All heavy atoms as TSV, in Angstrom:
chain	resi	resn	atom	element	x	y	z
A	1	MET	N	N	-31.136	-16.682	1.628
A	1	MET	CA	C	-29.979	-17.406	1.802
A	1	MET	C	C	-29.281	-17.671	0.545
A	1	MET	O	O	-28.042	-17.793	0.403
A	1	MET	CB	C	-30.267	-18.637	2.562
A	1	MET	CG	C	-29.160	-19.285	3.144
A	1	MET	SD	S	-28.361	-18.248	4.429
A	1	MET	CE	C	-27.036	-19.346	4.949
A	2	GLN	N	N	-30.128	-17.911	-0.484
A	2	GLN	CA	C	-29.534	-18.230	-1.821
A	2	GLN	C	C	-28.749	-16.956	-2.432
A	2	GLN	O	O	-27.750	-17.260	-3.143
A	2	GLN	CB	C	-30.705	-18.675	-2.757
A	2	GLN	CG	C	-30.380	-19.079	-4.259
A	2	GLN	CD	C	-29.492	-20.388	-4.137
A	2	GLN	OE1	O	-29.609	-21.120	-3.235
A	2	GLN	NE2	N	-28.759	-20.587	-5.223
A	3	ILE	N	N	-29.216	-15.817	-2.112
A	3	ILE	CA	C	-28.622	-14.634	-2.611
A	3	ILE	C	C	-27.135	-14.424	-2.044
A	3	ILE	O	O	-26.182	-14.138	-2.741
A	3	ILE	CB	C	-29.351	-13.328	-2.388
A	3	ILE	CG1	C	-30.767	-13.451	-3.309
A	3	ILE	CG2	C	-28.644	-12.011	-2.799
A	3	ILE	CD1	C	-31.656	-12.353	-3.033
A	4	ASN	N	N	-27.166	-14.773	-0.816
A	4	ASN	CA	C	-25.802	-14.649	-0.057
A	4	ASN	C	C	-24.893	-15.611	-0.643
A	4	ASN	O	O	-23.673	-15.297	-0.741
A	4	ASN	CB	C	-26.061	-14.933	1.425
A	4	ASN	CG	C	-26.720	-13.629	2.143
A	4	ASN	OD1	O	-26.760	-12.480	1.508
A	4	ASN	ND2	N	-27.224	-13.809	3.319
A	5	ARG	N	N	-25.315	-16.752	-0.853
A	5	ARG	CA	C	-24.500	-17.874	-1.366
A	5	ARG	C	C	-24.002	-17.446	-2.757
A	5	ARG	O	O	-22.747	-17.652	-3.077
A	5	ARG	CB	C	-25.180	-19.213	-1.449
A	5	ARG	CG	C	-24.358	-20.317	-1.789
A	5	ARG	CD	C	-25.204	-21.567	-1.558
A	5	ARG	NE	N	-24.166	-22.745	-1.646
A	5	ARG	CZ	C	-24.675	-23.971	-1.746
A	5	ARG	NH1	N	-25.937	-24.205	-1.696
A	5	ARG	NH2	N	-23.759	-24.936	-1.892
A	6	THR	N	N	-24.815	-16.924	-3.617
A	6	THR	CA	C	-24.440	-16.455	-4.993
A	6	THR	C	C	-23.388	-15.352	-4.872
A	6	THR	O	O	-22.417	-15.229	-5.546
A	6	THR	CB	C	-25.675	-15.976	-5.631
A	6	THR	OG1	O	-26.663	-17.049	-5.696
A	6	THR	CG2	C	-25.377	-15.714	-7.117
A	7	ILE	N	N	-23.633	-14.456	-4.002
A	7	ILE	CA	C	-22.717	-13.297	-3.824
A	7	ILE	C	C	-21.332	-13.932	-3.338
A	7	ILE	O	O	-20.237	-13.478	-3.784
A	7	ILE	CB	C	-23.215	-12.264	-2.821
A	7	ILE	CG1	C	-24.390	-11.589	-3.421
A	7	ILE	CG2	C	-22.144	-11.356	-2.356
A	7	ILE	CD1	C	-25.147	-10.639	-2.409
A	8	LEU	N	N	-21.310	-14.740	-2.357
A	8	LEU	CA	C	-19.944	-15.433	-1.995
A	8	LEU	C	C	-19.312	-16.008	-2.982
A	8	LEU	O	O	-18.140	-16.050	-3.214
A	8	LEU	CB	C	-20.363	-16.350	-0.798
A	8	LEU	CG	C	-20.367	-15.743	0.585
A	8	LEU	CD1	C	-20.659	-16.813	1.710
A	8	LEU	CD2	C	-19.060	-15.027	0.952
A	9	ILE	N	N	-20.150	-16.781	-3.915
A	9	ILE	CA	C	-19.473	-17.515	-4.961
A	9	ILE	C	C	-18.787	-16.520	-5.908
A	9	ILE	O	O	-17.634	-16.737	-6.515
A	9	ILE	CB	C	-20.440	-18.444	-5.609
A	9	ILE	CG1	C	-20.789	-19.644	-4.778
A	9	ILE	CG2	C	-19.967	-18.980	-7.029
A	9	ILE	CD1	C	-21.889	-20.517	-5.299
A	10	GLY	N	N	-19.525	-15.413	-6.139
A	10	GLY	CA	C	-18.949	-14.410	-7.076
A	10	GLY	C	C	-17.792	-13.754	-6.515
A	10	GLY	O	O	-16.743	-13.558	-7.308
A	11	VAL	N	N	-17.713	-13.496	-5.227
A	11	VAL	CA	C	-16.490	-12.937	-4.624
A	11	VAL	C	C	-15.375	-13.878	-4.774
A	11	VAL	O	O	-14.172	-13.459	-5.058
A	11	VAL	CB	C	-16.783	-12.449	-3.097
A	11	VAL	CG1	C	-15.545	-12.119	-2.408
A	11	VAL	CG2	C	-17.813	-11.315	-3.144
A	12	TYR	N	N	-15.535	-15.093	-4.314
A	12	TYR	CA	C	-14.576	-16.221	-4.518
A	12	TYR	C	C	-14.075	-16.308	-5.809
A	12	TYR	O	O	-12.829	-16.413	-6.108
A	12	TYR	CB	C	-15.039	-17.528	-3.884
A	12	TYR	CG	C	-15.189	-17.509	-2.374
A	12	TYR	CD1	C	-16.217	-18.292	-1.927
A	12	TYR	CD2	C	-14.424	-16.817	-1.620
A	12	TYR	CE1	C	-16.376	-18.403	-0.563
A	12	TYR	CE2	C	-14.649	-16.835	-0.299
A	12	TYR	CZ	C	-15.620	-17.630	0.318
A	12	TYR	OH	O	-15.877	-17.631	1.619
A	13	ALA	N	N	-14.905	-16.243	-6.954
A	13	ALA	CA	C	-14.488	-16.249	-8.213
A	13	ALA	C	C	-13.630	-15.134	-8.608
A	13	ALA	O	O	-12.680	-15.344	-9.384
A	13	ALA	CB	C	-15.654	-16.426	-9.206
A	14	ALA	N	N	-14.044	-13.856	-8.194
A	14	ALA	CA	C	-13.347	-12.805	-8.584
A	14	ALA	C	C	-11.868	-12.887	-7.871
A	14	ALA	O	O	-10.746	-12.524	-8.408
A	14	ALA	CB	C	-13.914	-11.542	-7.980
A	15	ILE	N	N	-11.783	-13.305	-6.567
A	15	ILE	CA	C	-10.462	-13.335	-5.965
A	15	ILE	C	C	-9.591	-14.533	-6.728
A	15	ILE	O	O	-8.453	-14.207	-6.912
A	15	ILE	CB	C	-10.704	-13.799	-4.517
A	15	ILE	CG1	C	-11.203	-12.586	-3.708
A	15	ILE	CG2	C	-9.283	-14.251	-3.937
A	15	ILE	CD1	C	-11.653	-12.857	-2.332
A	16	ALA	N	N	-10.237	-15.553	-7.168
A	16	ALA	CA	C	-9.521	-16.694	-7.889
A	16	ALA	C	C	-8.905	-16.015	-9.086
A	16	ALA	O	O	-7.848	-16.361	-9.493
A	16	ALA	CB	C	-10.435	-17.846	-8.074
A	17	LEU	N	N	-9.698	-15.373	-9.884
A	17	LEU	CA	C	-9.381	-14.748	-11.109
A	17	LEU	C	C	-8.132	-13.820	-11.037
A	17	LEU	O	O	-7.223	-13.870	-11.799
A	17	LEU	CB	C	-10.548	-14.095	-11.892
A	17	LEU	CG	C	-11.604	-15.093	-12.431
A	17	LEU	CD1	C	-12.795	-14.248	-13.039
A	17	LEU	CD2	C	-11.029	-15.911	-13.619
A	18	TYR	N	N	-8.253	-12.922	-9.951
A	18	TYR	CA	C	-7.192	-11.970	-9.682
A	18	TYR	C	C	-5.981	-12.763	-9.334
A	18	TYR	O	O	-4.861	-12.412	-9.783
A	18	TYR	CB	C	-7.619	-11.101	-8.374
A	18	TYR	CG	C	-6.499	-10.171	-8.044
A	18	TYR	CD1	C	-6.252	-9.070	-8.734
A	18	TYR	CD2	C	-5.777	-10.363	-6.928
A	18	TYR	CE1	C	-5.142	-8.193	-8.415
A	18	TYR	CE2	C	-4.844	-9.578	-6.449
A	18	TYR	CZ	C	-4.475	-8.506	-7.244
A	18	TYR	OH	O	-3.459	-7.712	-6.841
A	19	LEU	N	N	-6.005	-13.843	-8.556
A	19	LEU	CA	C	-4.743	-14.473	-8.170
A	19	LEU	C	C	-4.105	-15.279	-9.369
A	19	LEU	O	O	-3.010	-15.303	-9.577
A	19	LEU	CB	C	-5.070	-15.614	-7.088
A	19	LEU	CG	C	-5.375	-14.911	-5.671
A	19	LEU	CD1	C	-5.620	-16.019	-4.670
A	19	LEU	CD2	C	-4.097	-14.272	-5.207
A	20	LEU	N	N	-5.181	-15.849	-10.157
A	20	LEU	CA	C	-4.704	-16.454	-11.414
A	20	LEU	C	C	-3.923	-15.360	-12.380
A	20	LEU	O	O	-2.858	-15.682	-13.026
A	20	LEU	CB	C	-5.860	-17.079	-12.123
A	20	LEU	CG	C	-5.576	-18.053	-13.256
A	20	LEU	CD1	C	-4.840	-19.316	-12.735
A	20	LEU	CD2	C	-6.859	-18.566	-13.905
A	21	TYR	N	N	-4.581	-14.225	-12.439
A	21	TYR	CA	C	-3.907	-13.257	-13.265
A	21	TYR	C	C	-2.466	-12.897	-12.771
A	21	TYR	O	O	-1.649	-12.701	-13.411
A	21	TYR	CB	C	-4.845	-12.030	-13.222
A	21	TYR	CG	C	-4.221	-10.816	-13.940
A	21	TYR	CD1	C	-4.130	-10.656	-15.359
A	21	TYR	CD2	C	-3.716	-9.859	-13.147
A	21	TYR	CE1	C	-3.557	-9.533	-15.977
A	21	TYR	CE2	C	-2.997	-8.596	-13.753
A	21	TYR	CZ	C	-3.017	-8.569	-15.073
A	21	TYR	OH	O	-2.460	-7.430	-15.661
A	22	LYS	N	N	-2.380	-12.709	-11.385
A	22	LYS	CA	C	-1.042	-12.291	-10.807
A	22	LYS	C	C	-0.085	-13.339	-11.100
A	22	LYS	O	O	1.116	-13.207	-11.364
A	22	LYS	CB	C	-1.231	-12.135	-9.375
A	22	LYS	CG	C	-1.985	-10.808	-9.100
A	22	LYS	CD	C	-1.263	-9.637	-9.555
A	22	LYS	CE	C	-0.654	-8.749	-8.602
A	22	LYS	NZ	N	0.066	-7.522	-9.106
A	23	VAL	N	N	-0.478	-14.711	-11.118
A	23	VAL	CA	C	0.466	-15.790	-11.268
A	23	VAL	C	C	0.881	-15.895	-12.735
A	23	VAL	O	O	2.135	-16.089	-13.071
A	23	VAL	CB	C	-0.244	-17.120	-10.725
A	23	VAL	CG1	C	0.654	-18.190	-11.226
A	23	VAL	CG2	C	-0.194	-17.070	-9.205
A	24	LEU	N	N	0.074	-15.807	-13.641
A	24	LEU	CA	C	0.275	-15.939	-14.992
A	24	LEU	C	C	0.905	-14.777	-15.622
A	24	LEU	O	O	1.718	-14.981	-16.663
A	24	LEU	CB	C	-1.053	-16.324	-15.764
A	24	LEU	CG	C	-1.553	-17.657	-15.459
A	24	LEU	CD1	C	-2.872	-17.796	-16.240
A	24	LEU	CD2	C	-0.641	-18.842	-15.761
A	25	PHE	N	N	0.649	-13.603	-15.182
A	25	PHE	CA	C	1.016	-12.405	-15.907
A	25	PHE	C	C	1.967	-11.485	-15.036
A	25	PHE	O	O	2.106	-10.265	-15.146
A	25	PHE	CB	C	-0.152	-11.398	-16.375
A	25	PHE	CG	C	-0.964	-12.208	-17.307
A	25	PHE	CD1	C	-2.154	-12.582	-17.152
A	25	PHE	CD2	C	-0.515	-12.299	-18.663
A	25	PHE	CE1	C	-3.033	-13.240	-18.057
A	25	PHE	CE2	C	-1.215	-12.980	-19.695
A	25	PHE	CZ	C	-2.375	-13.461	-19.339
A	26	ARG	N	N	2.749	-12.143	-14.220
A	26	ARG	CA	C	3.603	-11.403	-13.311
A	26	ARG	C	C	4.936	-10.851	-14.345
A	26	ARG	O	O	5.178	-11.489	-15.412
A	26	ARG	CB	C	4.226	-12.205	-12.228
A	26	ARG	CG	C	5.004	-13.450	-12.620
A	26	ARG	CD	C	5.587	-14.181	-11.425
A	26	ARG	NE	N	6.062	-15.470	-11.875
A	26	ARG	CZ	C	6.068	-16.508	-11.171
A	26	ARG	NH1	N	5.418	-16.641	-9.852
A	26	ARG	NH2	N	6.464	-17.790	-11.597
A	27	LYS	N	N	5.570	-9.809	-13.781
A	27	LYS	CA	C	6.633	-9.263	-14.578
A	27	LYS	C	C	7.885	-10.099	-14.633
A	27	LYS	O	O	8.189	-10.879	-13.780
A	27	LYS	CB	C	7.002	-7.915	-13.945
A	27	LYS	CG	C	6.324	-6.742	-14.367
A	27	LYS	CD	C	6.996	-5.448	-13.946
A	27	LYS	CE	C	6.383	-4.287	-14.516
A	27	LYS	NZ	N	7.096	-3.112	-14.185
A	28	ASN	N	N	8.504	-10.148	-15.748
A	28	ASN	CA	C	9.701	-10.842	-16.025
A	28	ASN	C	C	10.833	-10.120	-15.004
A	28	ASN	O	O	10.784	-8.886	-15.002
A	28	ASN	CB	C	10.047	-10.637	-17.478
A	28	ASN	CG	C	11.267	-11.448	-17.867
A	28	ASN	OD1	O	12.014	-11.968	-17.028
A	28	ASN	ND2	N	11.522	-11.567	-19.121
A	29	PRO	N	N	11.781	-10.768	-14.410
A	29	PRO	CA	C	12.701	-10.119	-13.613
A	29	PRO	C	C	13.658	-9.164	-14.466
A	29	PRO	O	O	13.999	-8.197	-13.836
A	29	PRO	CB	C	13.552	-11.276	-13.162
A	29	PRO	CG	C	12.833	-12.528	-13.378
A	29	PRO	CD	C	11.902	-12.307	-14.432
A	30	PHE	N	N	13.672	-9.328	-15.666
A	30	PHE	CA	C	14.522	-8.405	-16.472
A	30	PHE	C	C	13.766	-7.244	-17.010
A	30	PHE	O	O	14.283	-6.339	-17.620
A	30	PHE	CB	C	15.209	-9.082	-17.658
A	30	PHE	CG	C	16.017	-10.225	-17.311
A	30	PHE	CD1	C	15.597	-11.645	-17.503
A	30	PHE	CD2	C	17.235	-10.056	-16.734
A	30	PHE	CE1	C	16.425	-12.611	-17.144
A	30	PHE	CE2	C	17.987	-11.196	-16.291
A	30	PHE	CZ	C	17.519	-12.402	-16.491
A	31	GLN	N	N	12.411	-7.191	-16.783
A	31	GLN	CA	C	11.510	-6.136	-17.270
A	31	GLN	C	C	11.860	-4.762	-16.705
A	31	GLN	O	O	11.811	-3.846	-17.312
A	31	GLN	CB	C	10.039	-6.542	-16.961
A	31	GLN	CG	C	9.094	-5.554	-17.564
A	31	GLN	CD	C	8.974	-5.757	-19.064
A	31	GLN	OE1	O	9.401	-6.729	-19.632
A	31	GLN	NE2	N	8.512	-4.616	-19.706
A	32	ASN	N	N	12.132	-4.816	-15.354
A	32	ASN	CA	C	12.453	-3.498	-14.644
A	32	ASN	C	C	13.798	-2.909	-15.255
A	32	ASN	O	O	13.767	-1.755	-15.473
A	32	ASN	CB	C	12.743	-3.801	-13.172
A	32	ASN	CG	C	12.022	-2.731	-12.290
A	32	ASN	OD1	O	11.287	-1.965	-12.786
A	32	ASN	ND2	N	12.253	-2.836	-11.009
A	33	GLU	N	N	14.850	-3.631	-15.504
A	33	GLU	CA	C	16.068	-3.226	-15.970
A	33	GLU	C	C	15.872	-2.746	-17.459
A	33	GLU	O	O	16.235	-1.684	-17.834
A	33	GLU	CB	C	17.169	-4.241	-16.033
A	33	GLU	CG	C	18.365	-3.791	-16.466
A	33	GLU	CD	C	19.464	-5.026	-16.464
A	33	GLU	OE1	O	19.305	-5.891	-15.779
A	33	GLU	OE2	O	20.428	-4.847	-17.165
A	34	TYR	N	N	15.091	-3.394	-18.150
A	34	TYR	CA	C	14.709	-2.960	-19.605
A	34	TYR	C	C	13.888	-1.626	-19.653
A	34	TYR	O	O	14.153	-0.745	-20.374
A	34	TYR	CB	C	13.863	-4.084	-20.229
A	34	TYR	CG	C	13.284	-3.686	-21.585
A	34	TYR	CD1	C	14.152	-3.728	-22.642
A	34	TYR	CD2	C	12.025	-3.373	-21.804
A	34	TYR	CE1	C	13.632	-3.254	-23.904
A	34	TYR	CE2	C	11.384	-2.988	-22.897
A	34	TYR	CZ	C	12.189	-2.989	-23.992
A	34	TYR	OH	O	11.746	-2.553	-25.126
A	35	GLU	N	N	12.980	-1.604	-18.755
A	35	GLU	CA	C	12.185	-0.207	-18.714
A	35	GLU	C	C	13.025	0.774	-18.456
A	35	GLU	O	O	12.917	1.908	-18.918
A	35	GLU	CB	C	10.958	-0.456	-17.835
A	35	GLU	CG	C	9.813	-1.226	-18.258
A	35	GLU	CD	C	8.727	-1.430	-17.283
A	35	GLU	OE1	O	8.892	-0.865	-16.148
A	35	GLU	OE2	O	7.794	-2.186	-17.607
A	36	LYS	N	N	13.990	0.711	-17.312
A	36	LYS	CA	C	14.827	1.744	-16.935
A	36	LYS	C	C	15.771	2.165	-18.152
A	36	LYS	O	O	16.051	3.364	-18.405
A	36	LYS	CB	C	15.837	1.252	-15.902
A	36	LYS	CG	C	16.687	2.392	-15.257
A	36	LYS	CD	C	17.623	1.784	-14.020
A	36	LYS	CE	C	16.745	1.323	-12.986
A	36	LYS	NZ	N	17.628	0.868	-11.861
A	37	LEU	N	N	16.264	1.201	-18.899
A	37	LEU	CA	C	17.191	1.568	-20.000
A	37	LEU	C	C	16.423	2.246	-21.097
A	37	LEU	O	O	16.833	3.162	-21.786
A	37	LEU	CB	C	17.856	0.297	-20.524
A	37	LEU	CG	C	18.711	0.328	-21.749
A	37	LEU	CD1	C	19.972	1.214	-21.453
A	37	LEU	CD2	C	19.201	-1.054	-22.291
A	38	TYR	N	N	15.242	1.610	-21.431
A	38	TYR	CA	C	14.390	2.257	-22.451
A	38	TYR	C	C	13.929	3.700	-22.132
A	38	TYR	O	O	13.989	4.567	-23.051
A	38	TYR	CB	C	13.048	1.369	-22.642
A	38	TYR	CG	C	12.323	1.610	-23.894
A	38	TYR	CD1	C	12.874	1.251	-25.108
A	38	TYR	CD2	C	11.141	2.280	-23.675
A	38	TYR	CE1	C	11.919	1.594	-26.277
A	38	TYR	CE2	C	10.337	2.523	-24.874
A	38	TYR	CZ	C	10.750	2.192	-26.105
A	38	TYR	OH	O	9.949	2.440	-27.125
A	39	ASN	N	N	13.706	3.841	-20.929
A	39	ASN	CA	C	13.236	5.224	-20.456
A	39	ASN	C	C	14.483	6.224	-20.591
A	39	ASN	O	O	14.331	7.325	-20.932
A	39	ASN	CB	C	12.833	5.223	-19.014
A	39	ASN	CG	C	12.129	6.641	-18.540
A	39	ASN	OD1	O	11.669	7.333	-19.543
A	39	ASN	ND2	N	12.252	6.864	-17.212
A	40	HIS	N	N	15.705	5.768	-20.282
A	40	HIS	CA	C	16.934	6.516	-20.384
A	40	HIS	C	C	17.210	6.877	-21.841
A	40	HIS	O	O	17.435	7.985	-22.115
A	40	HIS	CB	C	18.155	5.785	-19.800
A	40	HIS	CG	C	19.413	6.447	-20.168
A	40	HIS	ND1	N	19.760	7.669	-19.406
A	40	HIS	CD2	C	20.431	6.102	-20.852
A	40	HIS	CE1	C	20.902	7.947	-19.732
A	40	HIS	NE2	N	21.314	7.049	-20.717
A	41	ILE	N	N	17.011	5.876	-22.745
A	41	ILE	CA	C	17.173	6.402	-24.197
A	41	ILE	C	C	16.074	7.204	-24.587
A	41	ILE	O	O	16.520	8.156	-25.404
A	41	ILE	CB	C	17.279	4.929	-24.908
A	41	ILE	CG1	C	18.405	4.119	-24.591
A	41	ILE	CG2	C	17.135	5.202	-26.429
A	41	ILE	CD1	C	18.339	2.696	-25.176
A	42	LEU	N	N	14.928	7.088	-24.302
A	42	LEU	CA	C	13.954	8.008	-24.779
A	42	LEU	C	C	14.053	9.443	-24.211
A	42	LEU	O	O	13.782	10.369	-24.797
A	42	LEU	CB	C	12.451	7.483	-24.309
A	42	LEU	CG	C	12.024	6.326	-25.096
A	42	LEU	CD1	C	10.570	5.885	-24.556
A	42	LEU	CD2	C	11.973	6.611	-26.558
A	43	THR	N	N	14.552	9.617	-22.947
A	43	THR	CA	C	14.633	10.953	-22.398
A	43	THR	C	C	15.997	11.540	-22.427
A	43	THR	O	O	16.241	12.685	-22.117
A	43	THR	CB	C	14.189	10.845	-20.939
A	43	THR	OG1	O	14.984	10.025	-20.210
A	43	THR	CG2	C	12.648	10.435	-20.879
A	44	SER	N	N	16.983	10.918	-22.937
A	44	SER	CA	C	18.337	11.410	-22.735
A	44	SER	C	C	18.730	12.233	-24.070
A	44	SER	O	O	18.243	12.046	-25.141
A	44	SER	CB	C	19.471	10.106	-22.777
A	44	SER	OG	O	20.663	10.577	-22.914
A	45	ASN	N	N	19.441	13.219	-23.794
A	45	ASN	CA	C	19.922	14.072	-24.840
A	45	ASN	C	C	20.993	13.313	-25.658
A	45	ASN	O	O	21.254	13.867	-26.806
A	45	ASN	CB	C	20.580	15.489	-24.256
A	45	ASN	CG	C	19.350	16.304	-23.847
A	45	ASN	OD1	O	18.281	16.272	-24.395
A	45	ASN	ND2	N	19.637	17.136	-22.998
A	46	LYS	N	N	21.672	12.384	-25.193
A	46	LYS	CA	C	22.693	11.656	-25.822
A	46	LYS	C	C	22.223	11.012	-27.092
A	46	LYS	O	O	22.914	10.965	-28.102
A	46	LYS	CB	C	23.308	10.574	-24.982
A	46	LYS	CG	C	24.410	9.757	-25.513
A	46	LYS	CD	C	24.932	8.837	-24.479
A	46	LYS	CE	C	25.948	7.954	-25.137
A	46	LYS	NZ	N	26.466	6.914	-24.139
A	47	TYR	N	N	20.952	10.534	-26.955
A	47	TYR	CA	C	20.403	9.804	-28.177
A	47	TYR	C	C	19.407	10.616	-29.044
A	47	TYR	O	O	18.746	10.137	-29.880
A	47	TYR	CB	C	19.724	8.474	-27.717
A	47	TYR	CG	C	20.556	7.568	-26.924
A	47	TYR	CD1	C	20.624	7.575	-25.561
A	47	TYR	CD2	C	21.443	6.731	-27.618
A	47	TYR	CE1	C	21.333	6.606	-24.855
A	47	TYR	CE2	C	22.347	5.900	-26.987
A	47	TYR	CZ	C	22.227	5.928	-25.514
A	47	TYR	OH	O	23.026	4.976	-25.013
A	48	LYS	N	N	19.406	11.954	-28.741
A	48	LYS	CA	C	18.407	12.792	-29.427
A	48	LYS	C	C	18.879	13.023	-30.844
A	48	LYS	O	O	19.992	13.282	-31.184
A	48	LYS	CB	C	18.281	14.108	-28.675
A	48	LYS	CG	C	17.171	15.098	-29.179
A	48	LYS	CD	C	17.177	16.269	-28.383
A	48	LYS	CE	C	16.044	17.240	-28.974
A	48	LYS	NZ	N	15.854	18.448	-28.169
A	49	VAL	N	N	17.895	12.912	-31.762
A	49	VAL	CA	C	18.134	13.270	-33.200
A	49	VAL	C	C	17.545	14.613	-33.492
A	49	VAL	O	O	16.344	14.834	-33.251
A	49	VAL	CB	C	17.461	12.112	-33.993
A	49	VAL	CG1	C	17.664	12.385	-35.532
A	49	VAL	CG2	C	18.018	10.720	-33.538
A	50	LYS	N	N	18.336	15.319	-34.021
A	50	LYS	CA	C	17.861	16.700	-34.559
A	50	LYS	C	C	16.941	16.490	-35.725
A	50	LYS	O	O	17.262	15.809	-36.762
A	50	LYS	CB	C	18.973	17.642	-35.020
A	50	LYS	CG	C	19.833	18.201	-33.930
A	50	LYS	CD	C	19.268	19.575	-33.719
A	50	LYS	CE	C	20.088	20.336	-32.537
A	50	LYS	NZ	N	19.333	21.384	-32.026
A	51	GLY	N	N	15.748	17.097	-35.632
A	51	GLY	CA	C	14.839	17.031	-36.695
A	51	GLY	C	C	14.570	18.267	-37.437
A	51	GLY	O	O	15.120	19.266	-37.122
A	52	GLN	N	N	13.610	18.289	-38.307
A	52	GLN	CA	C	13.293	19.443	-39.163
A	52	GLN	C	C	12.696	20.490	-38.362
A	52	GLN	O	O	12.975	21.725	-38.543
A	52	GLN	CB	C	12.439	18.997	-40.267
A	52	GLN	CG	C	11.825	20.187	-41.071
A	52	GLN	CD	C	10.863	19.707	-42.169
A	52	GLN	OE1	O	10.588	18.518	-42.255
A	52	GLN	NE2	N	10.365	20.591	-42.951
A	53	PHE	N	N	11.964	20.131	-37.302
A	53	PHE	CA	C	11.208	21.220	-36.505
A	53	PHE	C	C	11.878	21.792	-35.184
A	53	PHE	O	O	11.342	22.350	-34.429
A	53	PHE	CB	C	9.796	20.653	-36.220
A	53	PHE	CG	C	9.011	20.358	-37.405
A	53	PHE	CD1	C	8.850	19.053	-37.795
A	53	PHE	CD2	C	8.465	21.261	-38.282
A	53	PHE	CE1	C	8.080	18.585	-38.901
A	53	PHE	CE2	C	7.845	21.042	-39.298
A	53	PHE	CZ	C	7.617	19.565	-39.718
A	54	ASP	N	N	13.165	21.094	-35.100
A	54	ASP	CA	C	13.770	21.619	-33.853
A	54	ASP	C	C	14.511	22.941	-34.136
A	54	ASP	O	O	15.115	23.221	-35.071
A	54	ASP	CB	C	15.028	20.679	-33.494
A	54	ASP	CG	C	14.547	19.326	-32.874
A	54	ASP	OD1	O	13.396	19.230	-32.435
A	54	ASP	OD2	O	15.262	18.341	-32.902
A	55	LYS	N	N	14.185	23.838	-33.138
A	55	LYS	CA	C	14.845	25.209	-33.164
A	55	LYS	C	C	16.180	25.181	-32.546
A	55	LYS	O	O	16.402	24.592	-31.451
A	55	LYS	CB	C	13.906	26.124	-32.558
A	55	LYS	CG	C	12.578	26.389	-33.160
A	55	LYS	CD	C	11.709	27.425	-32.437
A	55	LYS	CE	C	10.357	27.549	-33.209
A	55	LYS	NZ	N	9.634	28.448	-32.440
A	56	GLU	N	N	17.085	25.938	-33.091
A	56	GLU	CA	C	18.411	25.986	-32.604
A	56	GLU	C	C	18.341	26.897	-31.455
A	56	GLU	O	O	17.823	28.031	-31.582
A	56	GLU	CB	C	19.432	26.337	-33.611
A	56	GLU	CG	C	19.680	25.275	-34.666
A	56	GLU	CD	C	20.854	25.608	-35.602
A	56	GLU	OE1	O	21.640	26.497	-35.173
A	56	GLU	OE2	O	20.855	25.162	-36.848
A	57	GLU	N	N	19.054	26.523	-30.337
A	57	GLU	CA	C	19.016	27.483	-29.167
A	57	GLU	C	C	20.242	28.366	-29.167
A	57	GLU	O	O	21.423	27.978	-29.502
A	57	GLU	CB	C	18.884	26.665	-27.994
A	57	GLU	CG	C	17.501	25.998	-28.005
A	57	GLU	CD	C	17.345	25.075	-26.670
A	57	GLU	OE1	O	18.048	25.245	-25.716
A	57	GLU	OE2	O	16.513	24.333	-26.718
């Protein structure tokens, strides 16, 4: 019976830590928009800089 109680306490502690993590480290509402803009800048040809190793096509 003591082992079952210890396991239950461990499971409850893990769930509590997970919920605490979700509450404290949730995404900023502006984070999604920022990630979309940042991804666009990284992958867009508009902002591409020609470097020494780029071959002309």
